[in-house]
C-alpha atoms as one frame of an Amber mdcrd trajectory, in Angstrom:
protein
  96.243  92.608 140.892  96.406  96.192 141.903 100.084  95.920 142.803 100.813
  94.621 139.292  98.867  97.412 137.748 100.730  99.935 139.885 104.067  98.358
 138.928 103.181  98.434 135.247 102.049 102.042 135.528 105.285 103.018 137.281
 107.335 101.206 134.670 105.516 102.973 131.818 105.916 106.327 133.605 109.668
 105.752 133.996 110.071 104.781 130.353 108.021 107.759 129.201 109.922 110.171
 131.466 113.267 108.793 130.343 112.329 109.180 126.715 111.194 112.779 127.294
 114.469 113.538 129.009 116.447 112.381 125.984 114.536 114.558 123.488 116.114
 117.852 124.649 119.471 116.139 124.521 118.795 115.173 120.912 117.629 118.683
 120.118 120.807 120.163 121.610 123.086 117.851 119.681 125.034 120.017 117.267
 124.313 119.291 113.631 126.851 117.207 111.828 129.400 119.443 110.177 129.775
 119.166 106.466 132.696 117.108 105.381 135.427 119.250 103.915 135.455 119.198
 100.149 137.776 116.607  98.678 141.280 117.715  97.871 141.578 119.191  94.451
 142.446 116.714  91.793 143.785 119.609  89.770 147.490 120.136  90.177 149.016
 123.618  89.990 151.146 122.579  87.010 147.980 121.974  84.958 147.299 125.720
  85.167 150.911 126.722  84.623 151.900 127.190  88.282 155.152 125.736  89.532
 155.213 125.170  93.290 158.368 124.566  95.336 158.220 123.747  99.053 160.170
 126.634 100.610 160.018 125.243 104.154 160.932 121.639 103.310 157.322 120.445
 103.306 156.959 116.806 102.315 154.831 115.650  99.365 151.892 114.720 101.595
 151.821 118.144 103.234 152.214 119.854  99.863 149.285 117.899  98.415 147.136
 118.810 101.429 148.096 122.485 101.181 147.441 122.556  97.433 143.983 121.054
  97.972 143.079 123.469 100.755 144.388 126.459  98.790 142.495 125.291  95.698
 139.266 125.218  97.706 140.030 128.618  99.233 140.798 130.172  95.838 137.592
 128.757  94.385 135.564 130.247  97.249 137.275 133.632  96.994 137.006 134.019
  93.231 133.827 132.033  92.489 135.801 130.496  89.626 136.230 126.780  89.040
 138.956 126.255  86.441 137.867 122.651  85.860 134.484 123.725  84.465 134.347
 124.271  80.728 133.836 127.909  79.849 130.380 128.951  78.812 130.306 130.045
  75.207 129.681 133.719  74.670 126.384 134.460  72.989 126.728 135.094  69.288
 125.716 138.595  68.341 122.775 138.700  65.999 123.987 138.918  62.451 122.085
 141.293  60.223 118.976 139.710  58.727 117.338 140.259  55.380 120.520 140.506
  53.341 118.970 138.792  50.349 115.879 141.012  50.417 117.859 144.226  50.791
 120.294 143.119  48.098 117.438 142.255  45.780 115.842 145.665  46.286 119.109
 147.475  45.597 119.797 145.254  42.586 116.322 145.812  41.203 116.683 149.566
  41.487 120.071 149.521  39.781 118.902 147.080  37.107 115.835 149.191  36.377
 117.999 152.296  36.024 120.425 150.548  33.692 117.575 149.052  31.663 115.830
 152.422  31.403 118.980 154.113  30.147 119.691 151.390  27.587 116.112 151.156
  26.318 115.172 153.499  23.508 111.582 152.217  23.383 112.014 150.651  19.966
 111.069 147.122  19.228 114.129 146.509  17.094 116.635 146.680  19.989 117.077
 142.985  20.478 119.506 142.122  23.264 118.940 145.348  25.187 117.066 145.231
  28.451 114.119 147.413  29.224 113.544 148.727  32.737 111.483 145.715  33.854
 113.966 143.187  32.555 116.829 145.156  34.127 115.026 145.218  37.453 114.516
 141.446  37.384 118.139 140.762  36.507 119.355 143.248  39.111 117.098 141.764
  41.783 118.522 138.292  41.183 122.105 139.468  41.255 121.459 141.680  44.287
 119.803 138.853  46.221 122.821 136.602  45.681 125.209 139.364  46.723 123.122
 140.260  49.789 122.945 136.636  50.910 126.721 136.263  50.622 127.208 139.423
  52.674 124.787 138.135  55.305 126.646 134.807  55.580 129.955 136.641  55.890
 128.580 138.860  58.668 127.265 135.787  60.498 130.657 134.084  60.354 132.349
 137.244  61.604 129.915 137.484  64.527 130.548 133.835  65.413 134.328 134.304
  65.301 134.036 137.426  67.473 131.950 135.526  70.060 134.483 132.683  70.142
 137.365 135.129  70.638 135.475 136.885  73.442 134.805 133.569  75.218 138.475
 132.576  74.984 139.581 135.932  76.387 137.126 135.703  79.285 138.227 132.142
  80.075 141.905 133.150  80.096 141.165 136.128  82.345 139.235 133.965  84.809
 141.983 131.350  84.935 144.589 134.067  85.567 142.494 135.426  88.439 142.155
 131.934  89.906 145.888 131.257  89.536 146.705 134.483  91.402 144.450 133.496
  94.303 145.762 129.920  94.422 149.353 131.126  94.268 148.783 133.723  96.994
 147.442 131.056  99.336 150.356 128.721  98.653 152.884 131.528  99.122 151.219
 132.310 102.441 151.938 128.740 103.502 155.621 128.982 102.677 155.793 127.752
  99.087 157.586 129.454  96.246 155.160 129.837  93.334 156.078 130.811  89.772
């Protein structure tokens, strides 16, 4: 029985030693490289670039070059033209238009009422200072609210215009990079 025990021990030692020997080999195995990003589904014409193969490249080669240059341009510029532009934040429109308008209207109405009031009871149809202030406050509040809405719409339009300008600038930068890469590979780009 001792010879069987020795044989089993030797077998286990061999298996254990062999498995230890393969661990450094596993540790030295280079990590799998990342697969290259897929070729761009965006064609240069979609951004206004016209590409002509100057060195008689075939369609397959041109598609490969366009995809590689697209990836390169995206890395260089940190711009992805396929992503929707982020809307520019809307500037805060002035607040309190109705309150400010009401205060101004009340002051004006009180002044007009005070001038028109001769402190006699018989002056039916004329406003006293208090009545003028109330009427002025109402009219001023309406006017102030309209002004506030108008300012809000103007701020929104300004933000939209700014976002469109930034998007166009980014796409132009990307197109320059993409075109430069393609020209470097022998294509004529317009």
